[in-house]
FIRO-373455 format. One line per field, with one value per residue (C-alpha): x, y, z; residue number from 1; residue in three letters. Coordinates in nm, 3 decimals, padded with zeros to 5 digits. Example, Ala and Ser with C-alpha at 12.3 -4.5 7.8 and 13.67 -1.06 7.14 Angstrom:
px	[01.230:01.367]
py	[-00.450:-00.106]
pz	[00.780:00.714]
resi	[1:2]
resn	[ALA:SER]
//
This chain:
px	[00.000:00.126:00.046:00.038:00.018:00.191:-00.140:-00.271:00.006:-00.127:00.195:00.151:-00.211:-00.095:00.164:-00.108:-00.315:-00.010:00.021:-00.347:-00.311:-00.009:-00.205:-00.485:-00.239:-00.076:-00.411:-00.442:-00.389:-00.120:00.085:00.036:00.275:00.565:00.627:00.970:00.841:00.535:00.748:00.983:00.711:00.503:00.792:00.890:00.538:00.512:00.853:00.729:00.472:00.709:00.983:00.743:00.623:00.979:01.088:00.788:00.852:01.214:01.086:01.307:01.239:01.579:01.527:01.175:01.307:01.578:01.321:01.088:01.378:01.437:01.067]
py	[00.000:00.346:00.653:01.002:01.187:01.112:01.176:00.856:00.639:00.417:00.471:00.851:00.817:00.603:00.868:01.134:00.913:00.879:01.260:01.295:01.032:01.216:01.542:01.374:01.228:01.567:01.715:01.494:01.681:01.446:01.499:01.875:01.952:01.792:02.070:01.952:01.601:01.727:01.947:01.662:01.403:01.650:01.736:01.371:01.262:01.534:01.439:01.092:01.220:01.495:01.243:01.022:01.319:01.438:01.095:01.064:01.404:01.313:01.094:00.785:00.459:00.458:00.805:00.718:00.407:00.612:00.861:00.578:00.432:00.772:00.805]
pz	[00.000:-00.091:00.115:-00.030:00.304:00.633:00.812:00.653:00.802:01.082:01.277:01.261:01.375:01.668:01.756:01.762:01.993:02.217:02.231:02.319:02.594:02.735:02.731:02.926:03.176:03.230:03.331:03.642:03.967:04.098:03.781:03.735:04.019:03.832:03.579:03.459:03.404:03.218:02.993:02.905:02.844:02.645:02.413:02.375:02.284:02.020:01.884:01.784:01.531:01.414:01.335:01.144:00.938:00.874:00.753:00.526:00.370:00.291:00.010:00.036:00.213:00.384:00.529:00.640:00.816:00.986:01.119:01.226:01.422:01.585:01.664]
resi	[1:2:3:4:5:6:7:8:9:10:11:12:13:14:15:16:17:18:19:20:21:22:23:24:25:26:27:28:29:30:31:32:33:34:35:36:37:38:39:40:41:42:43:44:45:46:47:48:49:50:51:52:53:54:55:56:57:58:59:60:61:62:63:64:65:66:67:68:69:70:71]
resn	[UNK:UNK:UNK:UNK:UNK:UNK:UNK:UNK:UNK:UNK:UNK:UNK:UNK:UNK:UNK:UNK:UNK:UNK:UNK:UNK:UNK:UNK:UNK:UNK:UNK:UNK:UNK:UNK:UNK:UNK:UNK:UNK:UNK:UNK:UNK:UNK:UNK:UNK:UNK:UNK:UNK:UNK:UNK:UNK:UNK:UNK:UNK:UNK:UNK:UNK:UNK:UNK:UNK:UNK:UNK:UNK:UNK:UNK:UNK:UNK:UNK:UNK:UNK:UNK:UNK:UNK:UNK:UNK:UNK:UNK:UNK]
//
């Protein structure tokens, strides 16, 4: 199967769901007091979908695989 947009990739969709789950977790009162932890986890969860998108936009399978590995 060939994808024309990274938003259609199941792995990118799963990464977005991960980000949404992290956002929900960070709203809990017992977590909100840990600002440094929230900042780090929030940036890391966003990085997963960003790396997948970046690899897809590079246009080659090898580069996509490299960015998937990073993600």
